[in-house]
N, C-alpha and C positions, 0 to 999 in steps of 0.2 A: 829639639828631640820631642817625640810624641810621648805623652804620659801614658802609662798603662790604663786599660779601660776601667780598672777598679778604682782609679783615682778620681776624686770629685772634690768640688769646693771652690772657693774664691781664688785659690792659687793654682787651679788646674791649668796645665800648659806651661807652668814655670818649671824650669829644670835647674837644679843646684848640684854642682859637683863639690864634693867635700873630701879633704884630706884631714882627718880629725882623729883625736884620741881622747880617752877618759870621759869628761862630762861637759865642759863648757861649749865647745863647738858641736858635739853630738846633740846637746840639748837644743841649741839653735836650730839645727836642721830637723830635729824631731818635731819641734813646734811648727816649722814650715810644712813638714809632711802632714801633720794633723790638719792643716788648712788646705791640703790637696796638692802641694808642690811635689814634684818628682825629685827624689834625693838619690844621687849616685855616689855611694860611699867608696872611696878608693882606699884599699887596704894592702899592706905589705903581704905578699904570699906567705912569708914566714911568720905566721901567728896573727897577723892583722892587728886591729885595735887592741892595745894591751889591756883594756878594760874587759875584754873577753875572758881574761884569766884571773880576775880579782878573786873569784870564788866559783863554786859549782853548785849552788843551792837551788836554782830554779829547775824544778823537775829533776832534781839530783837525788843522791850524790852522782857525780859525773855529769851533771846538768850544766846549765848556762849560768853566767854571772849576773847577779841582781842589778848591778850598775848598768851593765850592757843592755839587759832587757829593758830597763827603765828608759834608756836614752836612745834606743835605736830601732824602734818599731817603724814600719812603713818605709824602709829604705831598701835599695838594691846594692848588694855588695859586689864590687869588682876588684879582683886582685891584680895589682900592677907593680912591677919592680921599677920604681922611678929612678933607680941608679943606672938603668940600662937605657941607651938611646932609643931603642924600640919601645920601651915602656913609656918614656917621655913623649914619644910621637903619638902613642895611643891617647895619652892624657890630653895633648893638644887637640886631637880630633874630638874628644869629648867636650873640651872647652869651646870648640867652634860652635857648638849647638847649645851652650849653657847660658843661663841668665845671671848666675852668681857663682862665685867660688869661695868656699869657706875653709879656712885652715887654722889650726892651732899648733903648728910645728914649732921646733926650737927656733929662737931668734936667728934670723939670717938664712934659714933653711930654704924658704921659697926663692930667695935671690940666687942661692947656689944652684937651684934646680931650673932657674930661668923662668919662674912663674910668679915673680914678685908683682905687686900692683903696677909698678912701672912697666914690667914686661908685658903684663896683660893689657895695659893701656895701648901698647904698640901693636900687639898681635891679636888680641881679642877685645877690642874697645867696647863691645856691647856688654861684656861681663862685669858684674859688680864684685870687686875683690874685697873680702872681709878677712882680716888677719887678727887673730886673738892671741895675746901673749900675756906674760905675767905682770910686768911693771911698766911697759911702754918704753919706746926707744928714747935715747938721749939723756938718761939720768944715771946717777952713780950706782944704782943697783939693777940697771936694765939687763945685765948679763946673768943675773941669778936665776936658778931654777925656781919655779913658782907652782906650788900645789895649793889646793884650797886652804888647808890648815896654815901653811906658811904665809899666804897672803892675808888671811884673816888675822894672824898674829901681827903682821907688819902694819896692817891698816887699823889696828886698835880694837877690832871686834872681840877678840878674846879677853881684853881687859875690861869690857863692860858686860861680860857673861860670867856666870858662876857666883862666887861670894868673895868678899874682901879677903885678900891673901890667898884665894883659891880660884884663880882664873880658869876658864874652860873654853873649849871650842864650841860654838853653837853646833848642835847636832847635824842639821842639814848642811849640804855643801852650798852655802849661800853665795860664795864668790863665784863658783862655777855656774850655778843655776842662774843667778841674776845676770851674769855676763852673757849667757846663752840667750836669755830673753831680750837683752839690749841688742844683741847681734841680729836676732830675728826681726825685731822691730825696725832696725836700721835698714835691713834689706827690703822689707815691705814698704817703708817710706820712700826708698829710692826707686823701687819699681813703680810706685804710684806717681812719682814725679818724672819718670823717664820720658814721657811724651813732651815735657816742657824743655828738655835739653836742646841746645842748638845742634843742628845736623852736623855730623862728622866729629863731634866731641866724644871723648872716651867717658865711660861711666865713672862717677866718683868712687873712690875707694873708702873703706871703713877700717879704722884702726881702733881696737878695743883692748884694754888691759884689765886683768882681774883687779889690780890694785886701784885703778881709777874707779871701777865700779864699786868696790867695797868702801872706798872713802866717800862715795856718794851715799851708799846705804848708811854709813855712819854719820849722816848729815846732822841729826839732832845732837848727838854727843859732841861732835866737833864744834858745832855752833855754840853750844853751851860753854864748852871749855875755852873757846876763842874769846868769849865775852866775859868770862868770870875768872879765868885762870885756874879753875877747879877741875880735877879729874874725878868724876863721879864714881863711887864704888858700885860694883854690881850687887844686885840684891836677890840672886837666885830666881825663883819664880815670882818676880815682882818688878817694879820699875822705879828708878830714882826720880822720875819726873812727876809721878802721880801718887797720891795717898788718899784713902786706903786702896791698896791694889796688891793682892798677893794670894798665896795658897795657905789653906788652913785645914788641919786634920779634923775629921768628923768622928762622932761617937762610934760609928760602925766601921771604922778602920779605913775609910776612904779619904780623899782630899778634894775639897771644893776650892775653886778659884773665884774670888769676888773682886770686883773692880768698880771704881767710880771715875767719872771724868769731869765733874764740875761740882760746885758748892751745893746746888740743889740736891743732887744725888747723895752727897754726904749727909745732908739733913735727913733724908729719908732713911739712910742706913742707921743713923743714930737714933731717930725717933721711932721708926716703924719696924725696924728689924731687931736691933740689939736692945732697944728700949732703954737708951741712955741719954735722956734729955740734958743731963748735966754736961755731957760731951758736946751735944748739939749747941749748947749755949756758951761753951768755953771759947772766949775770944781768940785764944791761941790757935784754935782749929777752924776758924771761920773761913780761911782761904787755903787754897792748895799749897802755897809755899809754907804756910804755917803748919799744915798737916804733915808735909814732908819733913819738916824740922822736928816734929813730935811723933814720928811714925811708931815709936815703941809703945806709946799710949794706945794708939789705934789698934795695933797688932795684938796687944794683950787683951783688949776688950772684945774684939771680934773673934780672936782665937779662943777665948774662954767660952763665948756664946756658941761657936761652932762645935766645940768639944763636947757639948751637952746634947747635941742633936744629930740625927742621922742625915745622910746626904740628901735623900729624897725630900725630907721635910725642909731642909735649908733652902733647897732650890725652889720649892713651891713658894716659900715665904718671900724669897728674893724676887722671883718672877712676879708675884702679886704686887710687890713694891716698885717694880720697874727697874730693878738693879741687875746689872750684868753679872752673869755667873756661868761657870762651866765645871765639868768634872775633869780632874787630872787623869788622863788616859795614857796607857802604854801603847806601843805599836800594835800589840795583839788585840787590844780593845778597839783600836781604830779599824783594823781589818774587819772586825765583826760589827762595826758601828751601825745601829739601826737607821741613822740618817742617810748613810750611803745606800743601804738596801732599799729604803722607802722611796728614794729619789732615782732608783735605777741607774746608779753610777758605775756599775761594773759591766765590762764587756769581755768577750772572748777574743784573745789574740793568739795567733799561731806562732810556733817556734819550731826549730829543727828537732827539739826534744819533746814536742807535744804541745797541746793547747794550754794556755794559762788564763787567769783572770787578771785584768788590768783596769785601773780607773780611767774613765773617760777624761778627755781634756777638760780643763775647767770652764772655758767659755761655752755657754749654752746659747746657740744661735738658731733662731727660728728658721724652719724649712731647710735645715742643714744638719745632718748627722756627721760629725767629723770622722773621716776615715781613720781606722786604726789598723794599719797593715801589719804584716808578719814581721817578726824579728829575723833578719837574714842570717843564714849560715855563711861562714867565710867563703867568699868567692862564688856564692850561689848563682849570681847573675852575670858572671863574667862573659860566658859564651853568648847569652841572649843579647846583652848590651852591645858587645862588639860586633855581633852579626847584624844588629840594627845599624851600626856604623858602616856596614858594607864588607866586613871581613869574611872571607870564605873559610870553610872548615880546614882547608889546606893551610891558609894563612894563620889560623888559630893554632894549628899544630906546629907551625914554624915558630911562632911566638913562644909557645910552651917549651919547645926544644932550646930556644935561646935564653930561657929563664925570664922573659919579659912579662909573662903573666903566670898566675898560679895554676895548679892542676885543676882539671875539671872537677866539679863538686863530687862526682861519683868515684873519683880515683882515690 
């Protein structure tokens, strides 16, 4: 299929069909869209992606959902009833012209619809199938529902977040987000290697589970426990692996985060910042393992020093000493962050409810401004995409009458 003229970038000309919900798969395809791929998002006519209804705060009340806006810019929404033979036929016609197919449906759903990786290998061998699920097939919990929080708990992420006896879910949807990035990277890798495949062979398929991704993200904690038998306690805004490293209240009611990564930095903290040569010379604190074992001494000394100074003064002193530091910010602080403004990180994105400001994709690539297309209304592109496939207005009317596609956007 031909990408819209507005699309540009290294993936221009690549078409991805997606049957996706929530965050993981939509984040995969949004990343691909940011690099210029054409994303055709297949949605159920009865409500579409359920993330559309998580809330209504974007240009609301009565607006769009924040999760949906975050994950779905730059896509074309096509409503298909895949429970109908006519709807499935339309899907196959889309897949005839696609490069990849991304889904995160319930386990077994693609097989029941006749669009599993094995089905695509037979009928659409050029298409790269990417299936995202919760726990991966073949295990004792493969059947279970898997949301970001559930997977983070199962993978141990919640146990290393929060405080001892007070575990917490990491705020961002790490399982969903990271899985989406892995999926996008897998597609790009397979597209890159496509020319080296033997003629007549089907494209490799990609299987990703949120659980496998989160256990990879947990690599340090799992490796530590594997070799020590110790489950490290979470330390709030801190790390069990490094000391000193944490958050400290300041005299002016703010919070500074200070961190060291090696013995030399600790010496500068002790001698040049908090002016405690006795701690710098203490053999118990000479190495990072020793400092981790006597964290209470470090936290008391640094905390007392910070409590007597304002944030701006602490940061100036730490910067002069070459010690990493930051301000503890809330989301409202980050939205107004001067670093984002100074580096021109905000762009205007269109939605059905009006324009919004959204952050540019993280990669800054020379000679290429990543496209940030509009957030689609449900079924907004159904007629245009199907017309491109060769459907006539009369055929579109028949498909609507049969319930195979959703109503026209203006209906």
